[in-house]
C-alpha positions, 0 to 999 in steps of 0.5 A: 538747872535745865534738868530740874526745870524739865522735871518740874514742867513734866510733873506740872503736866501730869497734875494740870494737863490742860494748863501744861498744854497751853503753857508749852504751846505758848513757849513754843511760839505756836498760835492756837489752831484756827486762830486765823478764822477770827481775822477780819477780811477786807476788800479793796472796795471797802471804805478807807479807815485810819490804820489805828481803827483797823488795828482796833478792829483786829485786836477786838477780833483776835483777843478772844482767841489769842490769850497770850496777847499782852500790850498797851499804849504810851499816853493816848490809849483812847486816841490810838484805840488799843484797849479792847472792850472788856479788857482789864488793866495790868495794875495792883489790885489795891489801886482799884484800877485793874488786877495782875491778871490784866492784859492791858498796860498803860505805859504813860509817857514812856515810849522808850520804856514801852518798846524795851518792855515789849522786846523783853516780853517777846524775848522771854517768850509765851507772851505776844506783845503789842504796843502803840503810841504817837510821834515816836522815833522810828530808831527806838523801835528798829530793834523791836520791828527787826525782831518781829520780822526775823522771829516768826513767834511774834505778832505785828498788828499790820492787817496786810502782813497778816493777810487780812487785805484781799 
């Protein structure tokens, strides 16, 4: 099966070299060259802001350069500021609410499922998940955050961890 997959991937690369390069970059967990140039820079003297606002600013800045970002919110999208302007919801086109090309997921009141889905997306690879909610039990996300810190291929929306705070 692996040989069959490798052969298929190789033939795909010959037919679609640009798409192949992008797919293999994502599978390998490498970020695009120069992506960090899009990170906002903060100084200690900057006015304090809510972490969810900083997260929105960060997502808005990096979404155009990290096409593998896929995520969303449980319940309070407008309050936790996770939907980037211009992003499309991942929904069946027949609903009129989005498309299958969408990169934003509205999980509803399903925090535990949201965490499980994000873990699954990360484990599969080639996708960098992000999630947000309020009043969630930290135990639910213990495995998610442990996975992020132990595997460098994922993305955590903490400006300090990303080196945005200087």
